[in-house]
N, CA, C, O and the ligand as a Tripos MOL2 file, in Angstrom:
@<TRIPOS>MOLECULE
protein
  181   179    46     0     0
PROTEIN
NO_CHARGES

@<TRIPOS>ATOM
      1 N         136.4330   79.1290   95.0280 N.3       1 MET1
      2 CA        136.2210   78.2950   94.1010 C.3       1 MET1
      3 C         137.3820   77.1640   93.9680 C.2       1 MET1
      4 O         138.5120   77.5760   93.7070 O.2       1 MET1
      5 N         137.2080   75.9490   94.1080 N.am      2 TYR2
      6 CA        138.3130   75.0690   93.8750 C.3       2 TYR2
      7 C         137.9540   73.9240   92.6150 C.2       2 TYR2
      8 O         136.8070   73.6730   92.2440 O.2       2 TYR2
      9 N         138.9810   73.4070   92.1520 N.am      3 LYS3
     10 CA        138.8030   72.5200   91.1280 C.3       3 LYS3
     11 C         139.4690   71.2040   91.4640 C.2       3 LYS3
     12 O         140.5930   71.2920   91.9590 O.2       3 LYS3
     13 N         138.9860   70.0570   91.2840 N.am      4 CYS4
     14 CA        139.3810   68.7420   91.5730 C.3       4 CYS4
     15 C         140.4580   68.3220   90.5540 C.2       4 CYS4
     16 O         140.1990   68.3970   89.3530 O.2       4 CYS4
     17 N         141.7130   67.8630   91.0070 N.am      5 MET5
     18 CA        142.7800   67.6330   90.1260 C.3       5 MET5
     19 C         142.4970   66.3230   89.4350 C.2       5 MET5
     20 O         143.2090   66.0130   88.4800 O.2       5 MET5
     21 N         141.5150   65.5180   89.8300 N.am      6 LYS6
     22 CA        141.1130   64.2240   89.2470 C.3       6 LYS6
     23 C         140.0670   64.2140   88.1050 C.2       6 LYS6
     24 O         140.1700   63.7290   86.9780 O.2       6 LYS6
     25 N         139.0540   64.8590   88.6700 N.am      7 CYS7
     26 CA        137.9000   64.6400   87.6510 C.3       7 CYS7
     27 C         137.7140   66.0560   87.2220 C.2       7 CYS7
     28 O         136.9100   66.1970   86.3010 O.2       7 CYS7
     29 N         138.2870   67.1530   87.6920 N.am      8 GLY8
     30 CA        138.2910   68.4610   86.9110 C.3       8 GLY8
     31 C         137.0170   69.1240   87.3670 C.2       8 GLY8
     32 O         136.7300   70.2530   86.9690 O.2       8 GLY8
     33 N         136.3630   68.5480   88.0710 N.am      9 LYS9
     34 CA        135.0050   69.4880   88.4770 C.3       9 LYS9
     35 C         135.1710   70.4410   89.3490 C.2       9 LYS9
     36 O         136.2040   70.4390   90.0190 O.2       9 LYS9
     37 N         134.2460   71.4030   89.5180 N.am     10 GLU10
     38 CA        134.5000   72.7220   90.4280 C.3      10 GLU10
     39 C         133.9600   72.0720   91.8010 C.2      10 GLU10
     40 O         132.9270   71.4120   91.9100 O.2      10 GLU10
     41 N         134.8460   72.3870   92.7980 N.am     11 VAL11
     42 CA        134.3730   72.1660   94.0240 C.3      11 VAL11
     43 C         134.3510   73.3040   94.9790 C.2      11 VAL11
     44 O         135.3140   74.0490   95.1560 O.2      11 VAL11
     45 N         133.1480   73.4080   95.6170 N.am     12 GLU12
     46 CA        132.8950   74.6620   96.6080 C.3      12 GLU12
     47 C         133.3650   74.1210   98.0640 C.2      12 GLU12
     48 O         132.6400   73.3000   98.6240 O.2      12 GLU12
     49 N         134.4660   74.5250   98.6420 N.am     13 ILE13
     50 CA        134.7940   74.2120   99.8010 C.3      13 ILE13
     51 C         135.0030   75.6540  100.6280 C.2      13 ILE13
     52 O         135.5990   76.6240  100.1580 O.2      13 ILE13
     53 N         134.4400   75.6010  101.8480 N.am     14 ASP14
     54 CA        134.6790   76.8130  102.8760 C.3      14 ASP14
     55 C         135.8260   76.1160  103.8850 C.2      14 ASP14
     56 O         135.6170   75.2080  104.6890 O.2      14 ASP14
     57 N         137.0530   76.7720  103.6240 N.am     15 LEU15
     58 CA        137.9960   76.4620  104.3580 C.3      15 LEU15
     59 C         137.8260   76.5810  105.9130 C.2      15 LEU15
     60 O         138.4120   75.8400  106.7020 O.2      15 LEU15
     61 N         137.0630   77.4730  106.2330 N.am     16 LYS16
     62 CA        136.7600   77.9500  107.6250 C.3      16 LYS16
     63 C         136.0400   76.7950  108.4230 C.2      16 LYS16
     64 O         136.2460   76.5140  109.6030 O.2      16 LYS16
     65 N         135.0690   76.1160  107.4760 N.am     17 THR17
     66 CA        134.0680   75.1440  108.2130 C.3      17 THR17
     67 C         134.4130   73.8280  107.7790 C.2      17 THR17
     68 O         134.0980   72.8730  108.4900 O.2      17 THR17
     69 N         135.0530   73.6460  106.6430 N.am     18 ALA18
     70 CA        135.3350   72.1950  106.2940 C.3      18 ALA18
     71 C         136.8000   71.8040  106.8970 C.2      18 ALA18
     72 O         137.8080   72.5010  106.7810 O.2      18 ALA18
     73 N         136.7250   70.7080  107.4800 N.am     19 LYS19
     74 CA        137.8460   70.1220  108.1710 C.3      19 LYS19
     75 C         138.6800   69.3930  107.1860 C.2      19 LYS19
     76 O         139.9020   69.5330  107.1360 O.2      19 LYS19
     77 N         137.9850   68.5900  106.3790 N.am     20 LYS20
     78 CA        138.5410   67.8820  105.2150 C.3      20 LYS20
     79 C         138.3440   68.3900  103.8480 C.2      20 LYS20
     80 O         137.2260   68.6770  103.4190 O.2      20 LYS20
     81 N         139.4140   68.5000  103.1720 N.am     21 ILE21
     82 CA        139.3020   68.8420  101.8520 C.3      21 ILE21
     83 C         139.3190   67.6370  100.9630 C.2      21 ILE21
     84 O         140.2890   66.9070  100.7590 O.2      21 ILE21
     85 N         138.1320   67.5300  100.4700 N.am     22 ILE22
     86 CA        137.8830   66.2890   99.4880 C.3      22 ILE22
     87 C         136.6760   66.6040   98.5380 C.2      22 ILE22
     88 O         135.6030   67.1490   98.7950 O.2      22 ILE22
     89 N         137.1760   66.0960   97.3510 N.am     23 CYS23
     90 CA        136.2040   66.0790   96.1540 C.3      23 CYS23
     91 C         135.0770   65.4640   96.3260 C.2      23 CYS23
     92 O         135.1670   64.2510   96.5160 O.2      23 CYS23
     93 N         133.7100   66.0760   96.3160 N.am     24 PRO24
     94 CA        132.4800   65.3900   96.7150 C.3      24 PRO24
     95 C         132.0640   64.6030   95.3890 C.2      24 PRO24
     96 O         131.0330   63.9380   95.4820 O.2      24 PRO24
     97 N         132.6920   64.5960   94.2500 N.am     25 HIS25
     98 CA        132.2340   63.9040   93.1580 C.3      25 HIS25
     99 C         133.0860   62.5970   92.9160 C.2      25 HIS25
    100 O         132.5820   61.5720   92.4580 O.2      25 HIS25
    101 N         134.4120   62.7130   93.2590 N.am     26 CYS26
    102 CA        135.1610   61.3100   93.1790 C.3      26 CYS26
    103 C         135.9240   61.0700   94.3300 C.2      26 CYS26
    104 O         136.5720   60.0260   94.3960 O.2      26 CYS26
    105 N         135.9460   61.9430   95.3140 N.am     27 GLY27
    106 CA        136.6830   61.5810   96.8130 C.3      27 GLY27
    107 C         137.9960   61.7870   96.7240 C.2      27 GLY27
    108 O         138.6870   61.3170   97.6280 O.2      27 GLY27
    109 N         138.6560   62.5360   95.6210 N.am     28 TYR28
    110 CA        140.0810   62.8970   95.3870 C.3      28 TYR28
    111 C         140.5220   63.8740   96.5710 C.2      28 TYR28
    112 O         139.6140   64.5500   97.0530 O.2      28 TYR28
    113 N         141.5900   64.0040   97.0100 N.am     29 ARG29
    114 CA        141.8480   64.7380   98.0830 C.3      29 ARG29
    115 C         142.8420   65.9500   97.5140 C.2      29 ARG29
    116 O         143.1690   66.8390   98.3000 O.2      29 ARG29
    117 N         143.2580   65.9720   96.3090 N.am     30 ILE30
    118 CA        143.9880   67.0220   95.7790 C.3      30 ILE30
    119 C         143.1560   67.9070   94.8420 C.2      30 ILE30
    120 O         142.6890   67.6250   93.7380 O.2      30 ILE30
    121 N         143.0670   69.2940   95.7040 N.am     31 ILE31
    122 CA        142.1480   70.0920   95.0150 C.3      31 ILE31
    123 C         142.9530   71.3960   94.7090 C.2      31 ILE31
    124 O         143.6460   71.8280   95.6300 O.2      31 ILE31
    125 N         142.9420   72.0470   93.5660 N.am     32 MET32
    126 CA        143.5550   73.1110   93.1510 C.3      32 MET32
    127 C         142.5810   74.4740   93.0930 C.2      32 MET32
    128 O         141.4490   74.5070   92.6090 O.2      32 MET32
    129 N         143.2760   75.5480   93.6840 N.am     33 LYS33
    130 CA        142.3620   76.6480   93.4440 C.3      33 LYS33
    131 C         142.3320   77.4180   92.2710 C.2      33 LYS33
    132 O         143.2760   77.5970   91.5020 O.2      33 LYS33
    133 N         141.3390   77.8050   92.1900 N.am     34 THR34
    134 CA        140.8750   78.6480   90.7510 C.3      34 THR34
    135 C         140.3830   80.0110   90.9250 C.2      34 THR34
    136 O         139.4960   80.2230   91.7510 O.2      34 THR34
    137 N         140.8030   80.8150   90.3270 N.am     35 ARG35
    138 CA        140.3200   82.3520   90.4480 C.3      35 ARG35
    139 C         139.2610   82.4580   89.4190 C.2      35 ARG35
    140 O         139.2660   81.8620   88.3410 O.2      35 ARG35
    141 N         138.4070   83.2240   89.8250 N.am     36 PRO36
    142 CA        137.1010   83.6110   88.8670 C.3      36 PRO36
    143 C         137.5670   84.2630   87.6410 C.2      36 PRO36
    144 O         136.8700   84.1920   86.6280 O.2      36 PRO36
    145 N         138.7480   84.9300   87.6390 N.am     37 LYS37
    146 CA        139.2500   85.8220   86.5250 C.3      37 LYS37
    147 C         139.7370   84.7060   85.3880 C.2      37 LYS37
    148 O         139.6920   85.0080   84.1950 O.2      37 LYS37
    149 N         140.1910   83.4410   85.8130 N.am     38 ILE38
    150 CA        140.6460   82.5200   84.8660 C.3      38 ILE38
    151 C         139.4320   82.1500   83.8690 C.2      38 ILE38
    152 O         139.5050   82.0030   82.6490 O.2      38 ILE38
    153 N         138.2930   82.0360   84.7050 N.am     39 ILE39
    154 CA        137.2020   81.3370   83.9430 C.3      39 ILE39
    155 C         136.5160   82.5670   83.0220 C.2      39 ILE39
    156 O         135.9940   83.5540   83.5400 O.2      39 ILE39
    157 N         136.5960   82.3630   81.6910 N.am     40 LYS40
    158 CA        136.2150   83.3890   80.7820 C.3      40 LYS40
    159 C         134.8670   82.6050   79.9660 C.2      40 LYS40
    160 O         134.8790   81.4660   79.5000 O.2      40 LYS40
    161 N         133.8320   83.4950   79.9550 N.am     41 LYS41
    162 CA        132.7680   83.1540   79.1930 C.3      41 LYS41
    163 C         132.9640   83.5140   77.6760 C.2      41 LYS41
    164 O         133.2890   84.6490   77.3290 O.2      41 LYS41
    165 N         132.7620   82.5500   76.8480 N.am     42 VAL42
    166 CA        132.8910   82.9320   75.3480 C.3      42 VAL42
    167 C         131.6160   82.6950   74.8630 C.2      42 VAL42
    168 O         131.0060   81.6390   75.0330 O.2      42 VAL42
    169 N         131.2250   83.6110   74.2930 N.am     43 ILE43
    170 CA        130.0230   83.7550   73.5100 C.3      43 ILE43
    171 C         130.0210   83.1960   71.9960 C.2      43 ILE43
    172 O         130.5790   83.8490   71.1150 O.2      43 ILE43
    173 N         129.4030   82.0200   71.7280 N.am     44 ALA44
    174 CA        129.5010   81.5520   70.3770 C.3      44 ALA44
    175 C         128.5620   81.9990   69.4810 C.2      44 ALA44
    176 O         127.3610   81.9160   69.7350 O.2      44 ALA44
    177 N         129.0270   82.5100   68.3580 N.am     45 ARG45
    178 CA        128.1100   83.2090   67.4790 C.3      45 ARG45
    179 C         127.8060   82.2750   66.1750 C.2      45 ARG45
    180 O         127.0470   82.6760   65.2920 O.2      45 ARG45
    181 ZN        137.1270   64.7990   91.9820 Zn       46 ZN46
@<TRIPOS>BOND
     1     1     2 1
     2     2     3 1
     3     3     4 2
     4     3     5 am
     5     5     6 1
     6     6     7 1
     7     7     8 2
     8     7     9 am
     9     9    10 1
    10    10    11 1
    11    11    12 2
    12    11    13 am
    13    13    14 1
    14    14    15 1
    15    15    16 2
    16    15    17 am
    17    17    18 1
    18    18    19 1
    19    19    20 2
    20    19    21 am
    21    21    22 1
    22    22    23 1
    23    23    24 2
    24    23    25 am
    25    25    26 1
    26    26    27 1
    27    27    28 2
    28    27    29 am
    29    29    30 1
    30    30    31 1
    31    31    32 2
    32    31    33 am
    33    33    34 1
    34    34    35 1
    35    35    36 2
    36    35    37 am
    37    37    38 1
    38    38    39 1
    39    39    40 2
    40    39    41 am
    41    41    42 1
    42    42    43 1
    43    43    44 2
    44    43    45 am
    45    45    46 1
    46    46    47 1
    47    47    48 2
    48    47    49 am
    49    49    50 1
    50    50    51 1
    51    51    52 2
    52    51    53 am
    53    53    54 1
    54    54    55 1
    55    55    56 2
    56    55    57 am
    57    57    58 1
    58    58    59 1
    59    59    60 2
    60    59    61 am
    61    61    62 1
    62    62    63 1
    63    63    64 2
    64    63    65 am
    65    65    66 1
    66    66    67 1
    67    67    68 2
    68    67    69 am
    69    69    70 1
    70    70    71 1
    71    71    72 2
    72    71    73 am
    73    73    74 1
    74    74    75 1
    75    75    76 2
    76    75    77 am
    77    77    78 1
    78    78    79 1
    79    79    80 2
    80    79    81 am
    81    81    82 1
    82    82    83 1
    83    83    84 2
    84    83    85 am
    85    85    86 1
    86    86    87 1
    87    87    88 2
    88    87    89 am
    89    89    90 1
    90    90    91 1
    91    91    92 2
    92    91    93 am
    93    93    94 1
    94    94    95 1
    95    95    96 2
    96    95    97 am
    97    97    98 1
    98    98    99 1
    99    99   100 2
   100    99   101 am
   101   101   102 1
   102   102   103 1
   103   103   104 2
   104   103   105 am
   105   105   106 1
   106   106   107 1
   107   107   108 2
   108   107   109 am
   109   109   110 1
   110   110   111 1
   111   111   112 2
   112   111   113 am
   113   113   114 1
   114   114   115 1
   115   115   116 2
   116   115   117 am
   117   117   118 1
   118   118   119 1
   119   119   120 2
   120   119   121 am
   121   121   122 1
   122   122   123 1
   123   123   124 2
   124   123   125 am
   125   125   126 1
   126   126   127 1
   127   127   128 2
   128   127   129 am
   129   129   130 1
   130   130   131 1
   131   131   132 2
   132   131   133 am
   133   133   134 1
   134   134   135 1
   135   135   136 2
   136   135   137 am
   137   137   138 1
   138   138   139 1
   139   139   140 2
   140   139   141 am
   141   141   142 1
   142   142   143 1
   143   143   144 2
   144   143   145 am
   145   145   146 1
   146   146   147 1
   147   147   148 2
   148   147   149 am
   149   149   150 1
   150   150   151 1
   151   151   152 2
   152   151   153 am
   153   153   154 1
   154   154   155 1
   155   155   156 2
   156   155   157 am
   157   157   158 1
   158   158   159 1
   159   159   160 2
   160   159   161 am
   161   161   162 1
   162   162   163 1
   163   163   164 2
   164   163   165 am
   165   165   166 1
   166   166   167 1
   167   167   168 2
   168   167   169 am
   169   169   170 1
   170   170   171 1
   171   171   172 2
   172   171   173 am
   173   173   174 1
   174   174   175 1
   175   175   176 2
   176   175   177 am
   177   177   178 1
   178   178   179 1
   179   179   180 2
@<TRIPOS>SUBSTRUCTURE
     1 MET1         2 RESIDUE 1 A MET
     2 TYR2         6 RESIDUE 1 A TYR
     3 LYS3        10 RESIDUE 1 A LYS
     4 CYS4        14 RESIDUE 1 A CYS
     5 MET5        18 RESIDUE 1 A MET
     6 LYS6        22 RESIDUE 1 A LYS
     7 CYS7        26 RESIDUE 1 A CYS
     8 GLY8        30 RESIDUE 1 A GLY
     9 LYS9        34 RESIDUE 1 A LYS
    10 GLU10       38 RESIDUE 1 A GLU
    11 VAL11       42 RESIDUE 1 A VAL
    12 GLU12       46 RESIDUE 1 A GLU
    13 ILE13       50 RESIDUE 1 A ILE
    14 ASP14       54 RESIDUE 1 A ASP
    15 LEU15       58 RESIDUE 1 A LEU
    16 LYS16       62 RESIDUE 1 A LYS
    17 THR17       66 RESIDUE 1 A THR
    18 ALA18       70 RESIDUE 1 A ALA
    19 LYS19       74 RESIDUE 1 A LYS
    20 LYS20       78 RESIDUE 1 A LYS
    21 ILE21       82 RESIDUE 1 A ILE
    22 ILE22       86 RESIDUE 1 A ILE
    23 CYS23       90 RESIDUE 1 A CYS
    24 PRO24       94 RESIDUE 1 A PRO
    25 HIS25       98 RESIDUE 1 A HIS
    26 CYS26      102 RESIDUE 1 A CYS
    27 GLY27      106 RESIDUE 1 A GLY
    28 TYR28      110 RESIDUE 1 A TYR
    29 ARG29      114 RESIDUE 1 A ARG
    30 ILE30      118 RESIDUE 1 A ILE
    31 ILE31      122 RESIDUE 1 A ILE
    32 MET32      126 RESIDUE 1 A MET
    33 LYS33      130 RESIDUE 1 A LYS
    34 THR34      134 RESIDUE 1 A THR
    35 ARG35      138 RESIDUE 1 A ARG
    36 PRO36      142 RESIDUE 1 A PRO
    37 LYS37      146 RESIDUE 1 A LYS
    38 ILE38      150 RESIDUE 1 A ILE
    39 ILE39      154 RESIDUE 1 A ILE
    40 LYS40      158 RESIDUE 1 A LYS
    41 LYS41      162 RESIDUE 1 A LYS
    42 VAL42      166 RESIDUE 1 A VAL
    43 ILE43      170 RESIDUE 1 A ILE
    44 ALA44      174 RESIDUE 1 A ALA
    45 ARG45      178 RESIDUE 1 A ARG
    46 ZN46       181 GROUP 0 **** ****
């Protein structure tokens, strides 16, 4: 899972098949790697 540095949206990119890494939402080319461990679900009570 990747995250766009510009719009901050999550981007799914398969590096094996994708030749160009680009954000499908805004077209930005800098995308940051995100790990699933960082994303935590908080249950609001
Ligand atoms: Zn973007």
